[in-house]
C-alpha positions as CSV (number, residue, x, y, z in Angstrom):
1,X,143.5,113.8,132.0
2,X,141.4,116.7,130.9
3,X,140.5,119.7,133.1
4,X,137.1,120.0,131.5
5,X,134.2,118.8,133.6
6,X,132.2,116.2,131.7
7,X,128.5,115.3,131.5
8,X,128.3,111.6,131.8
9,X,125.2,109.3,131.5
10,X,125.7,105.9,133.2
11,X,123.3,103.2,132.0
12,X,123.1,100.2,134.3
13,X,120.3,97.8,135.2
14,X,121.7,97.6,138.7
15,X,122.5,100.6,140.9
16,X,122.4,101.8,144.5
17,X,120.9,100.7,146.9
18,X,121.9,97.5,145.2
19,X,125.5,96.7,146.0
20,X,127.4,97.1,142.7
21,X,130.9,98.3,141.7
22,X,129.3,100.9,139.5
23,X,128.3,102.8,142.6
24,X,131.9,103.5,143.4
25,X,132.6,104.8,139.9
26,X,129.6,107.2,140.0
27,X,130.7,108.5,143.3
28,X,134.3,109.0,142.2
29,X,133.2,110.8,139.0
30,X,131.1,113.2,141.1
31,X,133.9,113.8,143.5
32,X,136.1,114.9,140.6
33,X,133.4,117.4,139.7
34,X,131.8,115.8,136.7
35,X,128.0,116.0,136.1
36,X,126.7,112.4,136.3
37,X,123.2,111.1,135.6
38,X,122.3,107.4,136.1
39,X,119.7,105.7,134.1
40,X,118.6,102.5,135.9
41,X,115.7,100.4,137.0
42,X,114.0,99.5,140.3
43,X,116.3,98.0,143.0
44,X,115.5,94.3,143.3
45,X,118.8,92.4,143.2
46,X,119.5,89.8,144.6
47,X,116.3,89.2,146.4
48,X,114.1,89.4,143.3
49,X,111.6,91.8,144.7
50,X,111.7,95.6,144.8
51,X,113.4,96.7,148.0
52,X,110.9,97.6,150.8
53,X,112.9,100.7,151.6
54,X,112.5,101.9,148.0
55,X,108.8,101.1,147.9
56,X,108.3,103.0,151.2
57,X,110.1,106.2,150.1
58,X,111.3,106.2,146.4
59,X,112.2,109.9,146.7
60,X,115.0,109.0,149.1
61,X,116.7,107.1,146.2
62,X,116.6,109.8,143.5
63,X,120.2,111.0,143.9
64,X,123.5,109.4,144.9
65,X,126.5,111.6,146.0
66,X,125.1,114.4,143.9
67,X,124.4,112.2,140.8
68,X,120.8,112.3,139.6
69,X,119.1,108.9,139.3
70,X,116.5,108.4,136.6
71,X,114.6,105.2,137.2
72,X,112.4,103.4,134.7
73,X,109.8,100.7,135.5
74,X,110.6,97.1,135.0
75,X,109.5,93.6,136.2
76,X,111.5,92.4,139.2
77,X,113.7,89.4,138.6
78,X,111.8,87.1,141.0
79,X,112.9,83.5,141.5
80,X,112.1,81.8,138.2
81,X,114.0,81.7,135.0
82,X,111.0,83.2,133.0
83,X,110.8,86.1,135.4
84,X,114.5,86.7,134.9
85,X,114.2,86.8,131.1
86,X,111.2,89.2,131.5
87,X,113.3,91.3,133.9
88,X,116.1,91.7,131.4
89,X,113.7,92.5,128.5
90,X,111.6,94.9,130.5
91,X,114.6,97.0,131.5
92,X,116.1,97.5,128.1
93,X,112.7,98.2,126.5
94,X,111.7,100.6,129.2
95,X,115.1,102.4,129.3
96,X,115.2,102.7,125.5
97,X,111.8,104.3,125.3
98,X,110.7,105.9,128.6
99,X,114.3,106.5,129.6
100,X,115.1,108.3,126.4
101,X,111.9,110.4,126.9
102,X,112.8,111.3,130.4
103,X,116.2,112.5,129.2
104,X,114.9,114.6,126.4
105,X,116.6,117.9,126.0
106,X,119.6,116.8,128.0
107,X,123.2,116.8,126.6
108,X,125.9,114.4,127.4
109,X,129.6,114.1,126.6
110,X,129.8,110.4,127.1
111,X,127.5,107.4,127.9
112,X,128.9,104.5,130.0
113,X,127.3,101.1,130.2
114,X,127.9,98.8,133.2
115,X,127.6,95.6,131.1
116,X,127.3,92.7,133.6
117,X,124.7,90.3,132.4
118,X,122.5,91.0,130.5
119,X,124.3,92.6,127.6
120,X,121.0,94.0,126.4
121,X,121.5,96.8,128.9
122,X,123.7,98.4,126.3
123,X,120.8,98.8,123.8
124,X,119.3,101.9,125.6
125,X,122.7,103.5,125.6
126,X,123.1,103.0,121.9
127,X,119.7,104.4,121.3
128,X,120.2,107.4,123.5
129,X,123.8,107.9,122.2
130,X,122.5,108.2,118.7
131,X,119.9,110.7,119.8
132,X,122.4,112.8,121.8
133,X,125.3,112.3,119.3
134,X,127.5,111.2,122.2
135,X,130.1,108.4,122.3
136,X,129.0,105.1,124.0
137,X,131.4,103.1,126.2
138,X,130.4,99.5,127.1
139,X,132.3,97.9,130.0
140,X,132.2,94.2,128.9
141,X,132.2,92.2,132.2
142,X,130.7,89.1,130.8
143,X,130.9,87.2,127.5
144,X,127.6,86.6,125.7
145,X,126.5,84.2,124.4
146,X,129.4,82.1,125.6
147,X,128.4,82.4,129.2
148,X,124.8,81.4,128.5
149,X,126.1,78.2,127.0
150,X,128.7,77.6,129.6
151,X,126.3,77.8,132.6
152,X,123.6,75.8,130.7
153,X,121.0,78.7,130.5
154,X,120.9,78.2,126.7
155,X,121.8,75.1,124.7
156,X,119.8,75.4,121.6
157,X,122.2,76.3,118.7
158,X,119.6,78.5,117.0
159,X,118.9,80.6,120.1
160,X,122.6,80.9,120.8
161,X,123.1,82.1,117.2
162,X,120.3,84.6,117.7
163,X,121.9,86.0,120.9
164,X,125.2,86.1,119.0
165,X,123.7,88.3,116.3
166,X,122.3,90.6,118.9
167,X,125.8,90.9,120.6
168,X,127.3,91.6,117.2
169,X,124.7,94.4,116.6
170,X,125.6,95.9,120.0
171,X,129.4,95.7,119.6
172,X,129.4,97.2,116.1
173,X,127.4,100.2,117.3
174,X,129.5,101.0,120.3
175,X,132.3,103.5,120.2
176,X,134.5,101.9,122.8
177,X,134.5,98.4,124.2
178,X,136.2,98.2,127.6
179,X,137.3,94.6,128.4
180,X,137.7,93.4,132.0
181,X,140.2,90.7,131.0
182,X,142.9,90.3,128.4
183,X,141.3,86.9,127.6
184,X,138.1,88.7,126.3
185,X,139.8,90.2,123.3
186,X,139.5,87.4,120.7
187,X,135.9,86.6,121.8
188,X,134.8,90.2,121.4
189,X,136.6,90.6,118.0
190,X,134.7,87.7,116.5
191,X,131.4,89.6,116.9
192,X,132.8,92.8,115.4
193,X,131.9,92.5,111.7
194,X,133.6,95.8,110.7
195,X,137.2,96.7,111.1
196,X,137.9,97.6,114.8
197,X,140.5,100.3,115.5
198,X,142.8,99.3,118.3
199,X,141.8,102.3,120.4
200,X,138.2,101.1,120.5
201,X,139.2,97.9,122.3
202,X,140.5,98.9,125.7
203,X,141.7,96.6,128.6
204,X,139.9,98.0,131.6
205,X,139.8,95.6,134.6
206,X,137.7,95.8,137.8
207,X,138.9,97.3,141.0
208,X,138.2,96.4,144.7
209,X,135.6,98.5,146.5
210,X,137.1,101.2,148.8
211,X,136.1,99.2,151.9
212,X,139.0,96.8,151.2
213,X,141.7,99.5,151.2
214,X,142.2,99.5,155.0
215,X,140.7,96.4,156.7
216,X,140.4,96.5,160.4
217,X,141.1,93.2,162.1
218,X,139.2,94.2,165.2
219,X,136.0,95.1,163.4
220,X,134.6,91.7,162.5
221,X,131.8,90.2,164.6
222,X,131.3,87.4,162.1
223,X,134.0,85.1,163.4
224,X,136.2,85.1,166.5
225,X,139.9,85.1,166.3
226,X,141.3,81.6,166.9
227,X,145.1,81.1,166.6
228,X,144.7,77.3,167.1
229,X,143.1,76.9,163.6
230,X,143.9,78.0,160.1
231,X,141.0,80.0,158.8
232,X,140.1,79.8,155.1
233,X,137.4,82.3,154.0
234,X,135.3,82.2,150.9
235,X,133.0,85.2,150.2
236,X,130.6,85.7,147.3
237,X,128.0,83.9,145.2
238,X,127.2,80.3,146.2
239,X,126.4,79.0,142.8
240,X,127.1,75.9,140.7
241,X,130.0,77.6,139.0
242,X,131.9,77.9,142.3
243,X,132.2,74.0,142.5
244,X,131.3,73.5,146.2
245,X,131.2,69.7,145.9
246,X,135.0,69.8,145.4
247,X,135.4,72.4,148.2
248,X,133.5,70.1,150.6
249,X,135.5,67.1,149.5
250,X,138.7,69.0,150.4
251,X,137.3,70.0,153.7
252,X,136.3,66.5,154.5
253,X,139.7,65.1,153.5
254,X,141.5,67.6,155.8
255,X,139.1,67.1,158.8
256,X,141.0,65.6,161.7
257,X,144.3,65.9,159.9
258,X,145.0,69.6,159.6
259,X,143.4,72.2,161.9
260,X,141.5,74.2,159.3
261,X,138.2,75.9,159.5
262,X,136.4,76.8,156.3
263,X,134.3,80.0,156.6
264,X,131.8,80.5,153.7
265,X,129.9,83.8,153.5
266,X,127.3,84.6,150.9
267,X,124.2,83.0,149.4
268,X,123.0,81.6,146.1
269,X,121.5,78.6,144.4
270,X,123.8,76.2,146.2
271,X,123.1,77.5,149.7
272,X,120.5,74.9,150.7
273,X,122.6,72.1,149.2
274,X,125.6,73.3,151.1
275,X,123.7,73.4,154.4
276,X,122.4,69.8,153.8
277,X,125.8,68.5,152.9
278,X,127.6,70.1,155.8
279,X,125.0,68.5,158.2
280,X,125.0,65.1,156.4
281,X,128.7,64.8,156.4
282,X,129.2,66.1,159.9
283,X,131.6,68.8,158.7
284,X,132.1,70.7,161.9
285,X,135.0,72.4,160.3
286,X,132.8,74.2,157.8
287,X,130.9,77.3,158.9
288,X,128.1,78.8,156.8
289,X,127.5,82.4,157.8
290,X,124.9,83.4,155.2
291,X,124.9,86.7,153.4
292,X,126.3,89.9,155.0
293,X,126.8,93.4,153.8
294,X,129.9,94.5,151.9
295,X,131.0,96.6,154.9
296,X,131.4,93.5,157.0
297,X,133.9,91.8,154.6
298,X,137.1,93.8,155.2
299,X,137.1,92.9,158.9
300,X,136.3,89.3,158.1
301,X,139.1,89.1,155.5
302,X,141.5,90.5,158.0
303,X,140.8,87.6,160.3
304,X,141.4,85.0,157.6
305,X,144.7,83.2,157.1
306,X,143.8,82.7,153.5
307,X,141.1,83.8,151.0
308,X,139.6,81.2,148.7
309,X,138.5,81.7,145.1
310,X,137.0,78.7,143.1
311,X,135.5,78.4,139.6
312,X,134.6,75.5,137.4
313,X,136.6,75.4,134.2
314,X,135.4,76.0,130.6
315,X,136.5,78.1,127.7
316,X,134.7,81.2,129.1
317,X,135.5,81.0,132.8
318,X,139.2,80.6,132.0
319,X,139.2,84.1,130.4
320,X,137.4,85.7,133.4
321,X,138.8,87.1,136.5
322,X,136.1,86.9,139.3
323,X,135.7,90.3,140.9
324,X,136.5,88.9,144.3
325,X,140.1,88.4,143.2
326,X,140.8,92.1,143.2
327,X,139.1,92.4,146.7
328,X,141.2,89.6,148.0
329,X,144.4,91.1,146.6
330,X,143.6,94.5,148.0
331,X,143.0,93.0,151.5
332,X,146.6,91.9,151.8
333,X,145.9,88.3,152.7
334,X,147.2,85.1,151.0
335,X,145.1,83.6,148.2
336,X,144.1,80.1,147.5
337,X,142.7,79.3,144.1
338,X,141.0,76.2,142.7
339,X,140.8,77.9,139.4
340,X,142.3,77.9,135.9
341,X,143.1,80.6,133.3
342,X,143.5,84.3,133.9
343,X,142.7,84.2,137.7
344,X,145.3,81.4,138.3
345,X,147.8,83.4,136.3
346,X,147.2,86.5,138.5
347,X,147.7,84.4,141.7
348,X,150.9,82.9,140.4
349,X,152.3,86.1,138.8
350,X,151.6,88.2,141.9
351,X,153.1,85.7,144.3
352,X,150.0,86.2,146.5
353,X,149.4,82.5,147.2
354,X,148.9,79.1,145.6
355,X,146.6,77.8,142.9
356,X,145.5,74.3,141.7
357,X,143.4,73.2,138.8
358,X,139.6,73.8,138.8
359,X,137.7,70.9,140.2
360,X,140.8,69.3,141.8
361,X,139.8,68.6,145.4
362,X,143.0,66.8,146.1
363,X,144.9,69.7,144.6
364,X,143.0,72.0,147.0
365,X,144.0,69.8,149.9
366,X,147.6,70.0,148.8
367,X,147.8,73.8,148.5
368,X,145.9,74.4,151.8
369,X,148.3,72.0,153.5
370,X,151.3,73.8,151.9
371,X,150.0,77.2,153.1
372,X,149.3,75.9,156.6
373,X,153.0,74.8,156.6
374,X,154.4,78.2,155.9
375,X,155.4,80.7,158.6
376,X,153.3,83.7,159.5
377,X,156.1,85.8,158.1
378,X,155.9,84.0,154.7
379,X,152.1,84.4,154.6
380,X,152.5,88.1,155.4
381,X,155.0,88.4,152.5
382,X,152.4,86.8,150.2
383,X,149.7,89.1,151.3
384,X,151.9,92.1,150.9
385,X,152.9,90.9,147.4
386,X,149.2,90.6,146.4
387,X,148.5,94.1,147.7
388,X,151.4,95.5,145.8
389,X,150.2,93.7,142.6
390,X,146.7,95.1,143.1
391,X,148.1,98.7,143.4
392,X,150.1,98.3,140.2
393,X,147.4,96.6,138.1
394,X,144.0,97.4,139.6
395,X,144.3,100.7,141.4
396,X,141.0,102.5,141.2
397,X,142.6,106.0,141.0
398,X,144.7,104.9,138.0
399,X,141.7,103.3,136.3
400,X,139.4,106.3,136.9
401,X,142.1,108.6,135.5
402,X,142.3,106.4,132.4
403,X,138.5,106.5,132.0
404,X,138.4,110.3,132.2
405,X,141.1,110.5,129.5
406,X,139.1,108.1,127.3
407,X,135.9,110.2,127.8
408,X,137.7,113.4,126.9
409,X,139.4,111.9,123.8
410,X,136.2,110.4,122.6
411,X,134.4,113.7,123.1
412,X,137.0,115.5,121.0
413,X,136.9,112.8,118.3
414,X,133.1,113.0,118.1
415,X,133.2,116.8,117.8
416,X,135.7,116.6,114.9
417,X,133.4,114.3,112.8
C-alpha cells in the first residue's frame, strides 16, 4: 500500500443519505487521509421521491465524513417503470455534462464507479476520466444485459443486443473492472472486444457494513427473545427474485410440526402479496416487520437462530452472491440458503450452515428441520465458522488495502504512458 495520499472521485447514482455500501468505502478512504469527492444525484432510493430532509436543507448533505459531495439534478425514480428508465437516463446525462462542468479544474488520481444497476452510471466516469486523464475503476456488482433478461425487464432481442453493445462500449473504455463474484469473469470477458490484460479484471467482493461487526443481542426491539421457538430471520428486498411463494410453502409445511417462527424484515414489490398470503393461509408463524434501518439489523440478527437467504435460479443469479450473505456471515449466526451457484458454494465451503436448491420448498423444510435438530453448541460452531470465513475472504480492511494498492499502481501506470 502506498503512503501517498490520493485524490479519488467516486461516481455513484446512489449515496448518503441513501443506505449504500459505497458510503462505508468513502468514509474509510477519508479516514485513511485520502481526498475524496463524490459525484452523485438527489437522494430518492428506495421511496422514489427526493427525501424530505434533503429538500428541506440540501446544504446539510454537501459533505460526508469530510468528503465533498457534488450533486447533479435528475428525475426521481418514482413507482413506474418509465420513471425508472428516465431516472437512470437523467443521472448519466446530467453527471456527464453538468457534473463534468462542476468538476472543471479539479485533478484526480483515480475515478471509482459504484456500478449497481444501472451500468450507465459508468458513462460519466469514462467522460470525466478522459478529461482528467485519470484511470477509471468500475466495480461490477450486476451483470447487464443478462440481469435485465433474467428478471423480465427486457425480452426484446434487439433491445437486449443494444444494451449489450452499450455494456461493451463501457467495459472497453474502463481501465479496471472489479468483479464482485468469480462467476462474473466469463460474462464480462465476452463484452470486451479488445485483449484484456489479466490485471484489468480483478476479483473484488463486497463486505458487510461495519454495524455487523459486533452485534448486540440486547439491542433489538424488533422481536422478543423466545427460547421456545426456533427463529429464522430474512432481511432485505422482498421481490420476485427472492421466491417467497416457496418460503411460505415451507412455513406452512412446518406449522404445527416444528416450533419455528419466520421473521421477515424489509419491503419491496412482494410486500403486499406476502401480507395477503400470510393472512389468507393463517400463517401465525410468519411475522412481517416491514422496513427498518440498517442499524437495527445487527441486534435482530443476534436474536436469530438462523439467517435465511433465497434467490430464484437462472444463469445470472447463480453467479451472484447477494450482499446479505456477507452480512449474515459477519454476524456469526448459522445460514440457511434456498439458493444455487456461488452463494450455495460459500455456505457449504464455509461450514456456516445448510443450503438446498433454489425453489425447493421441501428442501427448505428439510434443512430447517435439520438445523432445529442440532445443538446450540453445533449452531455456535457454524456461526463461528461463517464469521471466520468472512474475515478471511471479505474483510473490509483487506479489501480497502487492496483498493488503495490498485489506485496507486494505476496512477503510476497512467503517468508512465
